[in-house]
N, CA, C and O atoms as a GROMACS GRO file, in nm:
protein
  316
    1UNK      N    1  -8.974  -3.314   2.213
    1UNK     CA    2  -9.006  -3.199   2.083
    1UNK      C    3  -8.879  -3.079   2.085
    1UNK      O    4  -8.844  -3.018   2.185
    2UNK      N    5  -8.832  -3.066   1.969
    2UNK     CA    6  -8.735  -2.952   1.906
    2UNK      C    7  -8.793  -2.822   1.926
    2UNK      O    8  -8.906  -2.793   1.887
    3UNK      N    9  -8.696  -2.724   2.004
    3UNK     CA   10  -8.762  -2.612   1.962
    3UNK      C   11  -8.831  -2.551   1.840
    3UNK      O   12  -8.910  -2.457   1.849
    4UNK      N   13  -8.790  -2.621   1.706
    4UNK     CA   14  -8.874  -2.534   1.624
    4UNK      C   15  -8.967  -2.606   1.621
    4UNK      O   16  -9.069  -2.543   1.648
    5UNK      N   17  -8.986  -2.724   1.600
    5UNK     CA   18  -9.114  -2.793   1.615
    5UNK      C   19  -9.238  -2.725   1.700
    5UNK      O   20  -9.358  -2.718   1.671
    6UNK      N   21  -9.156  -2.669   1.831
    6UNK     CA   22  -9.233  -2.598   1.910
    6UNK      C   23  -9.247  -2.419   1.836
    6UNK      O   24  -9.266  -2.333   1.922
    7UNK      N   25  -9.242  -2.388   1.745
    7UNK     CA   26  -9.239  -2.300   1.747
    7UNK      C   27  -9.329  -2.271   1.606
    7UNK      O   28  -9.375  -2.164   1.567
    8UNK      N   29  -9.337  -2.408   1.542
    8UNK     CA   30  -9.425  -2.434   1.428
    8UNK      C   31  -9.563  -2.475   1.483
    8UNK      O   32  -9.664  -2.460   1.414
    9UNK      N   33  -9.568  -2.531   1.616
    9UNK     CA   34  -9.679  -2.593   1.653
    9UNK      C   35  -9.739  -2.459   1.759
    9UNK      O   36  -9.861  -2.452   1.760
   10UNK      N   37  -9.676  -2.373   1.832
   10UNK     CA   38  -9.754  -2.270   1.872
   10UNK      C   39  -9.791  -2.126   1.769
   10UNK      O   40  -9.877  -2.038   1.781
   11UNK      N   41  -9.682  -2.151   1.665
   11UNK     CA   42  -9.708  -2.050   1.596
   11UNK      C   43  -9.736  -1.911   1.641
   11UNK      O   44  -9.827  -1.845   1.591
   12UNK      N   45  -9.646  -1.858   1.749
   12UNK     CA   46  -9.656  -1.758   1.871
   12UNK      C   47  -9.467  -1.783   1.891
   12UNK      O   48  -9.404  -1.873   1.948
   13UNK      N   49  -9.416  -1.649   1.811
   13UNK     CA   50  -9.303  -1.604   1.895
   13UNK      C   51  -9.283  -1.528   1.961
   13UNK      O   52  -9.351  -1.426   1.965
   14UNK      N   53  -9.178  -1.550   2.040
   14UNK     CA   54  -9.125  -1.477   2.156
   14UNK      C   55  -9.018  -1.427   2.154
   14UNK      O   56  -8.932  -1.467   2.077
   15UNK      N   57  -8.995  -1.310   2.255
   15UNK     CA   58  -8.802  -1.264   2.221
   15UNK      C   59  -8.727  -1.374   2.269
   15UNK      O   60  -8.608  -1.364   2.237
   16UNK      N   61  -8.753  -1.475   2.332
   16UNK     CA   62  -8.701  -1.594   2.339
   16UNK      C   63  -8.682  -1.682   2.207
   16UNK      O   64  -8.609  -1.777   2.239
   17UNK      N   65  -8.707  -1.689   2.106
   17UNK     CA   66  -8.746  -1.756   2.021
   17UNK      C   67  -8.578  -1.759   1.947
   17UNK      O   68  -8.503  -1.664   1.969
   18UNK      N   69  -8.549  -1.837   1.889
   18UNK     CA   70  -8.407  -1.814   1.813
   18UNK      C   71  -8.458  -1.745   1.674
   18UNK      O   72  -8.576  -1.747   1.638
   19UNK      N   73  -8.361  -1.691   1.608
   19UNK     CA   74  -8.406  -1.610   1.482
   19UNK      C   75  -8.403  -1.709   1.386
   19UNK      O   76  -8.516  -1.734   1.344
   20UNK      N   77  -8.322  -1.768   1.341
   20UNK     CA   78  -8.305  -1.897   1.220
   20UNK      C   79  -8.414  -1.983   1.259
   20UNK      O   80  -8.485  -2.012   1.163
   21UNK      N   81  -8.452  -2.035   1.371
   21UNK     CA   82  -8.579  -2.102   1.358
   21UNK      C   83  -8.711  -2.077   1.364
   21UNK      O   84  -8.797  -2.165   1.372
   22UNK      N   85  -8.732  -1.951   1.360
   22UNK     CA   86  -8.837  -1.854   1.361
   22UNK      C   87  -8.881  -1.812   1.187
   22UNK      O   88  -8.986  -1.799   1.124
   23UNK      N   89  -8.729  -1.802   1.158
   23UNK     CA   90  -8.750  -1.774   0.986
   23UNK      C   91  -8.792  -1.867   0.929
   23UNK      O   92  -8.884  -1.854   0.848
   24UNK      N   93  -8.718  -2.021   0.966
   24UNK     CA   94  -8.732  -2.138   0.890
   24UNK      C   95  -8.913  -2.191   0.924
   24UNK      O   96  -8.973  -2.279   0.863
   25UNK      N   97  -8.956  -2.124   1.016
   25UNK     CA   98  -9.073  -2.167   1.042
   25UNK      C   99  -9.147  -2.087   0.967
   25UNK      O  100  -9.240  -2.131   0.901
   26UNK      N  101  -9.116  -1.967   0.969
   26UNK     CA  102  -9.238  -1.870   0.931
   26UNK      C  103  -9.139  -1.759   0.843
   26UNK      O  104  -9.107  -1.645   0.878
   27UNK      N  105  -9.105  -1.825   0.728
   27UNK     CA  106  -9.019  -1.741   0.625
   27UNK      C  107  -9.094  -1.620   0.607
   27UNK      O  108  -9.023  -1.524   0.577
   28UNK      N  109  -9.248  -1.588   0.618
   28UNK     CA  110  -9.299  -1.446   0.544
   28UNK      C  111  -9.261  -1.326   0.684
   28UNK      O  112  -9.298  -1.209   0.696
   29UNK      N  113  -9.194  -1.392   0.755
   29UNK     CA  114  -9.157  -1.294   0.910
   29UNK      C  115  -9.028  -1.228   0.818
   29UNK      O  116  -9.005  -1.114   0.857
   30UNK      N  117  -8.969  -1.257   0.746
   30UNK     CA  118  -8.849  -1.189   0.689
   30UNK      C  119  -8.835  -1.064   0.617
   30UNK      O  120  -8.724  -1.012   0.602
   31UNK      N  121  -8.959  -1.007   0.565
   31UNK     CA  122  -8.990  -0.916   0.583
   31UNK      C  123  -9.024  -0.779   0.664
   31UNK      O  124  -9.021  -0.660   0.633
   32UNK      N  125  -9.055  -0.842   0.769
   32UNK     CA  126  -9.078  -0.741   0.914
   32UNK      C  127  -8.905  -0.720   0.970
   32UNK      O  128  -8.856  -0.612   1.001
   33UNK      N  129  -8.843  -0.834   0.973
   33UNK     CA  130  -8.713  -0.810   1.003
   33UNK      C  131  -8.688  -0.710   0.910
   33UNK      O  132  -8.678  -0.607   0.976
   34UNK      N  133  -8.668  -0.678   0.764
   34UNK     CA  134  -8.586  -0.590   0.722
   34UNK      C  135  -8.683  -0.466   0.734
   34UNK      O  136  -8.623  -0.358   0.738
   35UNK      N  137  -8.836  -0.458   0.742
   35UNK     CA  138  -8.844  -0.338   0.773
   35UNK      C  139  -8.805  -0.287   0.880
   35UNK      O  140  -8.768  -0.172   0.860
   36UNK      N  141  -8.795  -0.319   0.993
   36UNK     CA  142  -8.689  -0.284   1.088
   36UNK      C  143  -8.558  -0.261   1.053
   36UNK      O  144  -8.494  -0.188   1.129
   37UNK      N  145  -8.503  -0.305   0.958
   37UNK     CA  146  -8.360  -0.265   0.928
   37UNK      C  147  -8.256  -0.379   0.960
   37UNK      O  148  -8.134  -0.367   0.943
   38UNK      N  149  -8.316  -0.490   1.008
   38UNK     CA  150  -8.253  -0.572   1.071
   38UNK      C  151  -8.207  -0.690   0.935
   38UNK      O  152  -8.274  -0.744   0.848
   39UNK      N  153  -8.087  -0.692   0.963
   39UNK     CA  154  -8.037  -0.838   0.867
   39UNK      C  155  -8.024  -0.936   0.879
   39UNK      O  156  -7.956  -1.006   0.804
   40UNK      N  157  -8.107  -0.988   1.016
   40UNK     CA  158  -8.056  -1.072   1.074
   40UNK      C  159  -8.003  -1.210   1.002
   40UNK      O  160  -7.912  -1.289   1.027
   41UNK      N  161  -8.101  -1.201   0.906
   41UNK     CA  162  -8.075  -1.386   0.844
   41UNK      C  163  -7.938  -1.391   0.790
   41UNK      O  164  -7.884  -1.499   0.768
   42UNK      N  165  -7.889  -1.293   0.771
   42UNK     CA  166  -7.735  -1.341   0.699
   42UNK      C  167  -7.650  -1.283   0.798
   42UNK      O  168  -7.547  -1.241   0.746
   43UNK      N  169  -7.655  -1.264   0.926
   43UNK     CA  170  -7.576  -1.255   1.000
   43UNK      C  171  -7.551  -1.381   1.082
   43UNK      O  172  -7.645  -1.453   1.117
   44UNK      N  173  -7.415  -1.410   1.117
   44UNK     CA  174  -7.397  -1.551   1.170
   44UNK      C  175  -7.469  -1.554   1.270
   44UNK      O  176  -7.551  -1.646   1.274
   45UNK      N  177  -7.465  -1.473   1.366
   45UNK     CA  178  -7.498  -1.460   1.530
   45UNK      C  179  -7.680  -1.515   1.513
   45UNK      O  180  -7.730  -1.572   1.610
   46UNK      N  181  -7.751  -1.495   1.410
   46UNK     CA  182  -7.880  -1.551   1.384
   46UNK      C  183  -7.892  -1.692   1.426
   46UNK      O  184  -7.995  -1.729   1.482
   47UNK      N  185  -7.781  -1.784   1.401
   47UNK     CA  186  -7.746  -1.900   1.472
   47UNK      C  187  -7.792  -1.943   1.609
   47UNK      O  188  -7.856  -2.041   1.646
   48UNK      N  189  -7.735  -1.833   1.676
   48UNK     CA  190  -7.727  -1.888   1.852
   48UNK      C  191  -7.822  -1.790   1.946
   48UNK      O  192  -7.846  -1.804   2.066
   49UNK      N  193  -7.881  -1.663   1.836
   49UNK     CA  194  -7.951  -1.528   1.909
   49UNK      C  195  -8.049  -1.576   1.915
   49UNK      O  196  -8.077  -1.678   1.852
   50UNK      N  197  -8.159  -1.492   2.025
   50UNK     CA  198  -8.301  -1.516   2.028
   50UNK      C  199  -8.293  -1.348   1.919
   50UNK      O  200  -8.202  -1.280   1.874
   51UNK      N  201  -8.436  -1.343   1.916
   51UNK     CA  202  -8.502  -1.211   1.848
   51UNK      C  203  -8.475  -1.126   1.976
   51UNK      O  204  -8.388  -1.042   1.954
   52UNK      N  205  -8.510  -1.125   2.070
   52UNK     CA  206  -8.489  -1.023   2.148
   52UNK      C  207  -8.345  -0.993   2.183
   52UNK      O  208  -8.310  -0.879   2.215
   53UNK      N  209  -8.254  -1.108   2.177
   53UNK     CA  210  -8.105  -1.056   2.202
   53UNK      C  211  -8.030  -0.951   2.076
   53UNK      O  212  -7.953  -0.856   2.089
   54UNK      N  213  -8.104  -1.034   1.918
   54UNK     CA  214  -8.006  -0.938   1.827
   54UNK      C  215  -8.102  -0.781   1.810
   54UNK      O  216  -8.044  -0.675   1.786
   55UNK      N  217  -8.252  -0.791   1.827
   55UNK     CA  218  -8.319  -0.669   1.834
   55UNK      C  219  -8.261  -0.563   1.925
   55UNK      O  220  -8.232  -0.447   1.895
   56UNK      N  221  -8.245  -0.639   2.071
   56UNK     CA  222  -8.190  -0.542   2.152
   56UNK      C  223  -8.042  -0.472   2.148
   56UNK      O  224  -8.009  -0.367   2.203
   57UNK      N  225  -7.972  -0.550   2.075
   57UNK     CA  226  -7.852  -0.542   1.998
   57UNK      C  227  -7.836  -0.367   1.958
   57UNK      O  228  -7.760  -0.271   1.974
   58UNK      N  229  -7.930  -0.396   1.914
   58UNK     CA  230  -7.999  -0.290   1.768
   58UNK      C  231  -8.065  -0.201   1.799
   58UNK      O  232  -8.104  -0.124   1.712
   59UNK      N  233  -8.099  -0.182   1.935
   59UNK     CA  234  -8.160  -0.068   1.994
   59UNK      C  235  -8.282  -0.067   1.951
   59UNK      O  236  -8.338   0.038   1.918
   60UNK      N  237  -8.340  -0.184   1.947
   60UNK     CA  238  -8.506  -0.186   1.876
   60UNK      C  239  -8.569  -0.189   2.023
   60UNK      O  240  -8.510  -0.204   2.130
   61UNK      N  241  -8.738  -0.165   1.992
   61UNK     CA  242  -8.828  -0.177   2.088
   61UNK      C  243  -8.909  -0.360   2.058
   61UNK      O  244  -9.020  -0.396   2.020
   62UNK      N  245  -8.772  -0.437   2.104
   62UNK     CA  246  -8.848  -0.568   2.114
   62UNK      C  247  -8.966  -0.600   2.139
   62UNK      O  248  -9.015  -0.684   2.064
   63UNK      N  249  -9.046  -0.549   2.243
   63UNK     CA  250  -9.205  -0.583   2.265
   63UNK      C  251  -9.261  -0.556   2.130
   63UNK      O  252  -9.303  -0.660   2.078
   64UNK      N  253  -9.277  -0.445   2.050
   64UNK     CA  254  -9.314  -0.391   1.952
   64UNK      C  255  -9.297  -0.504   1.821
   64UNK      O  256  -9.391  -0.562   1.767
   65UNK      N  257  -9.191  -0.513   1.796
   65UNK     CA  258  -9.097  -0.630   1.711
   65UNK      C  259  -9.160  -0.797   1.700
   65UNK      O  260  -9.162  -0.873   1.603
   66UNK      N  261  -9.202  -0.815   1.821
   66UNK     CA  262  -9.230  -0.946   1.855
   66UNK      C  263  -9.396  -0.936   1.795
   66UNK      O  264  -9.449  -1.032   1.739
   67UNK      N  265  -9.469  -0.804   1.817
   67UNK     CA  266  -9.590  -0.788   1.795
   67UNK      C  267  -9.607  -0.802   1.645
   67UNK      O  268  -9.676  -0.898   1.608
   68UNK      N  269  -9.558  -0.727   1.560
   68UNK     CA  270  -9.552  -0.710   1.418
   68UNK      C  271  -9.511  -0.842   1.394
   68UNK      O  272  -9.568  -0.886   1.294
   69UNK      N  273  -9.433  -0.923   1.447
   69UNK     CA  274  -9.377  -1.074   1.375
   69UNK      C  275  -9.529  -1.166   1.387
   69UNK      O  276  -9.572  -1.233   1.293
   70UNK      N  277  -9.587  -1.156   1.503
   70UNK     CA  278  -9.700  -1.235   1.518
   70UNK      C  279  -9.790  -1.214   1.423
   70UNK      O  280  -9.844  -1.290   1.343
   71UNK      N  281  -9.801  -1.088   1.444
   71UNK     CA  282  -9.898  -1.016   1.342
   71UNK      C  283  -9.922  -1.094   1.219
   71UNK      O  284 -10.007  -1.170   1.174
   72UNK      N  285  -9.785  -1.029   1.177
   72UNK     CA  286  -9.743  -1.105   1.007
   72UNK      C  287  -9.787  -1.290   0.992
   72UNK      O  288  -9.855  -1.361   0.917
   73UNK      N  289  -9.704  -1.304   1.110
   73UNK     CA  290  -9.743  -1.470   1.112
   73UNK      C  291  -9.927  -1.515   1.058
   73UNK      O  292  -9.971  -1.586   0.966
   74UNK      N  293  -9.994  -1.435   1.166
   74UNK     CA  294 -10.151  -1.448   1.196
   74UNK      C  295 -10.164  -1.439   1.030
   74UNK      O  296 -10.170  -1.532   0.950
   75UNK      N  297 -10.167  -1.294   1.005
   75UNK     CA  298 -10.176  -1.260   0.866
   75UNK      C  299 -10.173  -1.350   0.763
   75UNK      O  300 -10.275  -1.363   0.695
   76UNK      N  301 -10.045  -1.433   0.729
   76UNK     CA  302 -10.034  -1.534   0.647
   76UNK      C  303 -10.110  -1.628   0.676
   76UNK      O  304 -10.174  -1.663   0.577
   77UNK      N  305 -10.133  -1.683   0.764
   77UNK     CA  306 -10.216  -1.796   0.816
   77UNK      C  307 -10.361  -1.778   0.757
   77UNK      O  308 -10.413  -1.883   0.717
   78UNK      N  309 -10.436  -1.658   0.745
   78UNK     CA  310 -10.557  -1.616   0.697
   78UNK      C  311 -10.571  -1.616   0.566
   78UNK      O  312 -10.681  -1.598   0.513
   79UNK      N  313 -10.453  -1.636   0.495
   79UNK     CA  314 -10.444  -1.632   0.323
   79UNK      C  315 -10.490  -1.775   0.276
   79UNK      O  316 -10.494  -1.802   0.156
   0.00000   0.00000   0.00000
């Protein structure tokens, strides 16, 4: 199983999840990235960086970002 398949199956994002793979599996989380001021989607590093690495590089609270991303995914699944 590829990482991208694991993200789709588990529907749980962690700090170790690749940015692009997470967004491809859950496009709704782009708004969470925007809310945090992260332009990760257009960044070249997003192809190989994890969410934890990217958010950490910007000095963000990674656990809170991950929590908000997963809440967004859960809310979208309930629609």
